[in-house]
Backbone as a ProteinNet text record, in pm:
[ID]
protein_1_A
[PRIMARY]
MPLVQLDGKEIHGWESFHNVFAESFGFPDFYGRNMNAWIDCMTDLDDPNNEAGMTSIHGSATDPVILHIDNIDCMPNEISQAMIDCAAFVNWRRLDKGEPAILALSYYRQP
[TERTIARY]
-335.1	-406.5	-494.3	-621.8	-706.6	-662.7	-635.7	-589.4	-687.3	-735.3	-817.6	-738.3	-701.9	-620.6	-706.6	-718.1	-798.1	-711	-756.5	-683.4	-763.3	-703.1	-768.6	-807.4	-745	-780.4	-922.2	-978.2	-1113.5	-1220	-1177.2	-1271.3	-1265.8	-1373.2	-1379.6	-1476.2	-1565.7	-1667.7	-1733.6	-1836.5	-1901.4	-1964.7	-2025.9	-2090.1	-1988.3	-1875.6	-1774.1	-1710.6	-1695	-1642.1	-1729.2	-1860	-1950	-1959.8	-1953.5	-1953.5	-1831.7	-1714.1	-1588.5	-1589.4	-1629.3	-1628.6	-1735.8	-1855.2	-1962.2	-1920.5	-1857.2	-1812.9	-1694.9	-1595.5	-1472.8	-1496.4	-1586.9	-1611.5	-1738.6	-1812.3	-1933	-2041.3	-2057	-2162	-2298.7	-2398.4	-2530.8	-2605	-2705.6	-2786.4	-2851.6	-2877.8	-2941.9	-2842	-2715.4	-2611.7	-2659.3	-2654.7	-2710.6	-2631.5	-2510.5	-2428.6	-2402.8	-2369.8	-2326.1	-2222.9	-2154.8	-2044.8	-2093.1	-2214.1	-2266.5	-2286.9	-2339.4	-2357.7	-2222.2	-2124.9	-1988.7	-1929.7	-1944.3	-1893.5	-1962	-2092.4	-2164.5	-2112.9	-2094.8	-2044.4	-1903.3	-1816	-1676.5	-1661.2	-1753.2	-1747.5	-1769	-1838.5	-1868.9	-1769.8	-1648.7	-1549.1	-1507.7	-1539.2	-1501.9	-1622.4	-1720.7	-1838.8	-1813.9	-1741.2	-1697	-1811.4	-1922.6	-2036.3	-2124.7	-2086.4	-2159.2	-2306.8	-2332	-2469.3	-2535.4	-2460.8	-2517	-2525.9	-2444.4	-2447.8	-2398.3	-2308.5	-2264.4	-2145.8	-2066	-1948.1	-1906.2	-1842.3	-1792.9	-1646.1	-1581.5	-1442.1	-1443.3	-1358.8	-1358.3	-1217.2	-1199.1	-1074.5	-1105.3	-1007.2	-1026.3	-939.6	-951.7	-873.2	-724	-682	-540	-503	-601.7	-579.6	-668.8	-638.3	-725.4	-722.7	-824.3	-833.1	-742.4	-661	-574.2	-641.2	-667.2	-721	-607.6	-561.7	-452.4	-506.8	-480	-524.4	-401.2	-388	-285.7	-338.5	-248.7	-285.3	-393.8	-381.3	-482.2	-489.4	-379.1	-376.3	-463.8	-508.6	-599.1	-744.5	-773.8	-909.5	-934.7	-1058.1	-1087.7	-1049.1	-985	-935.7	-1046.4	-1164.5	-1277.4	-1309.9	-1302.5	-1337.7	-1226.9	-1101.9	-993.2	-986.3	-1007.4	-1003.9	-1120.6	-1238.5	-1353.9	-1330	-1270	-1240.7	-1142.1	-1037.9	-938.8	-1004.4	-1083.5	-1151.7	-1248.4	-1323	-1421.6	-1355.3	-1241.9	-1166.8	-1121	-1074	-1034.2	-1154.7	-1269.2	-1390.2	-1434.8	-1421.9	-1456.2	-1378.5	-1249.3	-1167.6	-1200.1	-1220.9	-1256.6	-1386.9	-1485.4	-1616	-1601.6	-1516.7	-1495.4	-1419.2	-1314.2	-1235.9	-1321.3	-1411.8	-1500.2	-1592.5	-1621.7	-1706.6	-1623.9	-1491.5	-1405.1	-1365	-1391.4	-1353.2	-1223.2	-1147.3	-1021.1	-1044.2	-945.9	-947.7	-950.2	-1015	-1033	-982	-954.1	-922.7	-791.1	-698.1	-571.6	-573	-537.9	-540	-397.3	-365.8	-236.8	-265	-178.5	-199.2	-67.5	-70.5	46	11	92.6	75.9	194.4	165.6	272.4	369.1	500.9	598.6	591.8
9076.7	9136.6	9250.5	9248.1	9360.6	9486.6	9591.6	9718	9827.9	9898.8	10017.1	10133.4	10225.7	10339.9	10465.8	10536.2	10657.6	10774.1	10895.2	11016.3	11089.8	11106.3	11176.1	11318.7	11376.1	11512.5	11520.1	11407.1	11404.2	11395.9	11375.9	11356.7	11477.6	11556.9	11682.4	11672.8	11577.3	11559.5	11424.1	11398.3	11267.5	11238.3	11339.4	11316	11271.9	11342.3	11304	11169.8	11140.3	11009.5	10897.6	10907.7	10801.9	10798.6	10914.1	10916.8	10844.7	10876.8	10816.7	10665.8	10620.7	10476.9	10403.4	10462.3	10396.6	10376.8	10477.4	10466.8	10371	10384.3	10303.8	10155.8	10124.2	9985.2	9928.1	10010.2	9960.4	9921.9	10002.5	9974.3	9982.3	9910.6	9908.4	10041.6	10059.5	10181.9	10200.8	10090.9	10100.9	10125	10148.9	10177	10289.8	10266.8	10358.3	10484.3	10496.2	10616.5	10653.5	10553.4	10573.4	10464.9	10473.3	10380.4	10238.3	10220.7	10084.8	10019.7	10094.8	10042.7	10018.1	10106.5	10089.9	9958.3	9932.3	9807.8	9687.7	9694	9582	9553.7	9658.3	9638.9	9580.7	9636.3	9592.4	9450.9	9410.1	9275	9170	9205.7	9111.3	9117.4	9162.3	9172.7	9037.5	8928.6	8796.8	8721.8	8795	8735.3	8727.3	8623.6	8618.5	8611.4	8554.4	8546.5	8669.6	8761	8885.5	8859.2	8749.9	8713.9	8821.1	8879.6	8983.1	9117	9133.5	9256.6	9378.7	9359	9469.4	9547.5	9484.7	9551.1	9485.4	9562.4	9506.2	9465.9	9495.8	9458.7	9334.3	9237.2	9112.8	9063.6	9008.6	8946	8806.2	8747.3	8613.7	8600.6	8487.1	8462	8471.4	8430.1	8433.7	8555.6	8635.4	8751.1	8867.5	8924.9	9029.8	9156.5	9237.4	9365	9464.8	9534.1	9638.9	9773	9848.2	9983.2	10078.8	10152.4	10247.6	10389.4	10472.7	10612	10701.8	10770.7	10874.6	11000	11079.2	11208.1	11195.2	11095.1	11075.3	11196.7	11269.4	11388.1	11501.3	11493.1	11593.1	11565	11445.3	11410.7	11470.7	11507.6	11549.2	11436.8	11471.2	11372.2	11280.2	11335.7	11254.9	11143.7	11174.3	11077.6	10974.4	11019.5	10922.3	10827.1	10877.3	10790.6	10692.9	10739.4	10649.6	10539.7	10575.7	10477.2	10372.1	10416.7	10323.4	10230.6	10288.1	10207.9	10108	10152.1	10064.9	9956.7	9986.9	9883.9	9774.6	9815.3	9717.7	9635.2	9701.1	9630	9529.3	9563.7	9469.5	9339.4	9350.6	9230.4	9160	9234.9	9172.8	9095.3	9156.8	9093.7	8960.2	8957.1	8834.6	8731.4	8775.3	8683.6	8624.3	8704.8	8659.3	8546.5	8544.1	8439	8322.7	8326.4	8220.2	8238.1	8355.3	8385.4	8464.5	8460.4	8534.7	8684.6	8762.3	8905.8	8924.3	9031.7	9051.2	9185.7	9277	9414.2	9458.2	9499.9	9556.6	9705.2	9786.3	9931.1	9984.3	10064.8	10134.5	10278.7	10366.5	10507.4	10581.1	10695.4	10781.7	10915.7	10958	11086.7	11174.3	11296	11388.4	11410.5	11412	11436.2	11579.5
-4051.2	-3941.6	-3993	-3962.4	-4002	-3927.1	-4001	-3942.6	-3979.9	-3878.8	-3900.5	-3843.5	-3930.2	-3890.5	-3899	-3787.1	-3778.3	-3736.7	-3767.2	-3729.6	-3622.8	-3506.1	-3396	-3429.9	-3531.3	-3572.5	-3627.6	-3669.2	-3724.1	-3614.7	-3491	-3380.7	-3289.1	-3294	-3217.2	-3100.7	-3105.4	-3002.7	-3022.9	-2944.8	-2949.8	-3085.5	-3146.4	-3276.1	-3380.5	-3388.4	-3487.1	-3451.2	-3322.1	-3280.6	-3337.5	-3314.1	-3359.7	-3512.5	-3577.9	-3724.9	-3781.1	-3728.9	-3777.2	-3756	-3638.3	-3610.2	-3689.4	-3700.1	-3775.9	-3921.3	-3978.5	-4118	-4132	-4046.1	-4057.3	-4030.3	-3938.3	-3900.9	-3963.3	-4036.6	-4100.4	-4001.1	-3895.1	-3797.8	-3866.8	-3816.3	-3881	-3865.3	-3945.6	-3939.7	-3803.4	-3733.5	-3602	-3487.8	-3522	-3421.7	-3329.6	-3200.4	-3101.8	-3073.6	-3128.1	-3115.2	-2968.6	-2889.4	-2751.5	-2722.3	-2610.7	-2585.3	-2557.2	-2505.4	-2489.8	-2625.8	-2721.4	-2857.2	-2923.3	-2899.9	-2953.1	-2903.5	-2774.2	-2714.9	-2779.6	-2796.6	-2857.7	-2998.9	-3077.8	-3214.2	-3212.6	-3130.5	-3128.1	-3070.4	-2985.1	-2929.2	-3037.7	-3145.2	-3252.9	-3368.7	-3343.8	-3451.2	-3508.9	-3441	-3493.3	-3550.8	-3598	-3659.9	-3811.1	-3858	-3998.1	-4099.3	-4062	-4153.6	-4142.2	-4052.6	-4030.2	-3999.8	-3926	-3892	-3805.8	-3714.4	-3627.2	-3700.4	-3803.5	-3881.4	-3805.9	-3709.1	-3624.7	-3680.3	-3766.5	-3821.4	-3952.5	-4038.2	-4164.2	-4153	-4041.7	-4015.5	-3928	-3962.6	-3886.5	-3860.1	-3742.5	-3703.1	-3652.7	-3585.2	-3528.7	-3404.5	-3340.4	-3219.4	-3247	-3363.7	-3398.6	-3481.5	-3517	-3603.3	-3557.1	-3440.1	-3384.8	-3470	-3453.8	-3523.1	-3451.7	-3528.8	-3474.8	-3502.9	-3399.2	-3411.9	-3378.6	-3479.2	-3458.6	-3474.6	-3375.5	-3377.3	-3386.9	-3498.8	-3509.9	-3441.4	-3386.9	-3326.7	-3220	-3135.5	-3031.5	-2938.6	-2928.9	-2842.9	-2896.7	-3021.3	-3079.4	-3042.4	-2998.3	-2955.2	-2817.5	-2786.4	-2649	-2552.9	-2443.1	-2347.5	-2297.8	-2271.7	-2224	-2323.5	-2451.8	-2555	-2573.6	-2577.4	-2594.6	-2476	-2355.1	-2236.8	-2238	-2276.4	-2285.2	-2388.6	-2502.1	-2605.3	-2553.8	-2486.6	-2431.4	-2328.9	-2238.7	-2136.5	-2199.5	-2299.6	-2364.1	-2447.7	-2510.6	-2583.6	-2487	-2369.3	-2267.8	-2222.8	-2208.4	-2166.5	-2271.6	-2399.8	-2507.2	-2486.7	-2463.6	-2445.8	-2315	-2206.7	-2078	-2090	-2156.3	-2173.6	-2245.4	-2346.9	-2422.5	-2338.7	-2271.8	-2188.8	-2077.2	-2022.2	-1915.3	-1963	-2093.4	-2152	-2206.6	-2185.9	-2235.4	-2381.1	-2436.7	-2574.8	-2574.7	-2683.2	-2687.9	-2708	-2666.8	-2695	-2846.7	-2893.3	-3037.3	-3085.2	-2994.2	-3032	-2969.6	-3053.9	-3006.7	-3039.7	-2944.3	-2961.3	-2960.1	-3060	-3061	-3098	-3054.6	-3087.1	-3085.5	-3152.6	-3160.8	-3100.2	-3008	-2941.6	-2982.6	-3028.2	-3068.8	-2951.4	-2979.1	-2871.9	-2820.9
[MASK]
+++++++++++++++++++++++++++++++++++++++++++++++++++++++++++++++++++++++++++++++++++++++++++++++++++++++++++++++

């Protein structure tokens, strides 16, 4: 299973959020650095030939990408909630087209 593990301590605002994700997922130089662009990139996680060039991380219907966020409670709440909502939308968008979900989200919150 492709696993991308990020640390919420590295995300202080929107700029750092987009920097961390662009670097970790290999988003293209033309990445729009907004949540609509994030959704577009993450929707193409099963492009094994990288024809769209949206991400360097790839999964499949039987091997979805796992996104694990340590210290999610260190991220601004607005950003962590938007990420969770958008991850759900990525999968809904795919399911709505008859494609399998591609992104699994897990996170650790300090007790």
